N, C-alpha and C positions, 0 to 999 in steps of 0.2 A: 479801851483795847491797850495792850501792853506788848512790846516787843522785847526779847532778850537775846542777845549776842555775845560772844567773847573775841577777843584777839590775843593771840599768844606770841611771846616774843622769849629772848633768851632767860630773861629774867624773872619776869612775872606774867600773870596772865589779867588782862583787863577785861572785867564784864561789866556790860551795858544793860540797863533796864530802863527802857523809855516807856511813858505814859503819855496818854493824849487828855490829862487831867487839867485841873485849873489852874497848875503851874504854881511856881513860888518866885516871889520876887526876888532879884539879886540880893538886895540887902539882908534878907533871910536865909541866904546859902549855909553859912555856916551854924547860925542859933538853931536853924531846923533840926539839928542832930542832939540838940540839948533835952535832958529828960524833962517831960511833961510840958515841953514848948507845944504851944496849938498856936498854928495861925488863922483859924476860923473858929466860929463857935460851934459847940456841940449841937445846937438847932439845925446848922447847915449841913455838917459834915460830922459822921461818927468818929470815934477814936480816942483814946487817953492820953495820946502825946508821949507815948513810950516807944512805940515801935522802931522809930528810925534810932533813936538812942540805943536800943537793943541790938539792931544792924552794926552800928559802930562801935560798940563794945567787943562784938564777935569779929568782925573784920580787923580790929587793932590788934585783938587778941591772936589772929595769926601773922601779926606783922604787915598789916596790910593798911591800906587808906580807903575811903569813901567819900565822894563829893557829889554835889548835884549841879547840873546846869540847866537853865530856861532853854526851853526851845521855842524859836520866835513864832512858831505857827499854833502853840498852845501845848501845854505839858511840861514835862521834866526828863531830863536825863539821867539817870543816878549811875555813879561810877566806880565801881570797886576794882581796887589793885591788889592783887595779894602775889606775893612773891613765890616762886617755884622752890621747892625746897630738895636740893639735891643730896643724894645718900651715897658718900664714897665707899666703895668697895675695899675691906680691910685685906 
């Protein structure tokens, strides 16, 4: 199950993507965004280890940040913060 919601403030959008998966131990919260970083064997879970690193590059390319927090009941909350861009009228 995946839940997505956003919070808006004057400076940025905060987008949350919550899942009820296996979770990520806190010690891996930063390294999980490294390219080819896999926390589990390919025999147990599919994937190449590049998905989250691509997400990080896209978010940072827009001047934002991406992070992850573990949910005590299982799963993760991926948090993306991207700035609002204001265009001034000339």
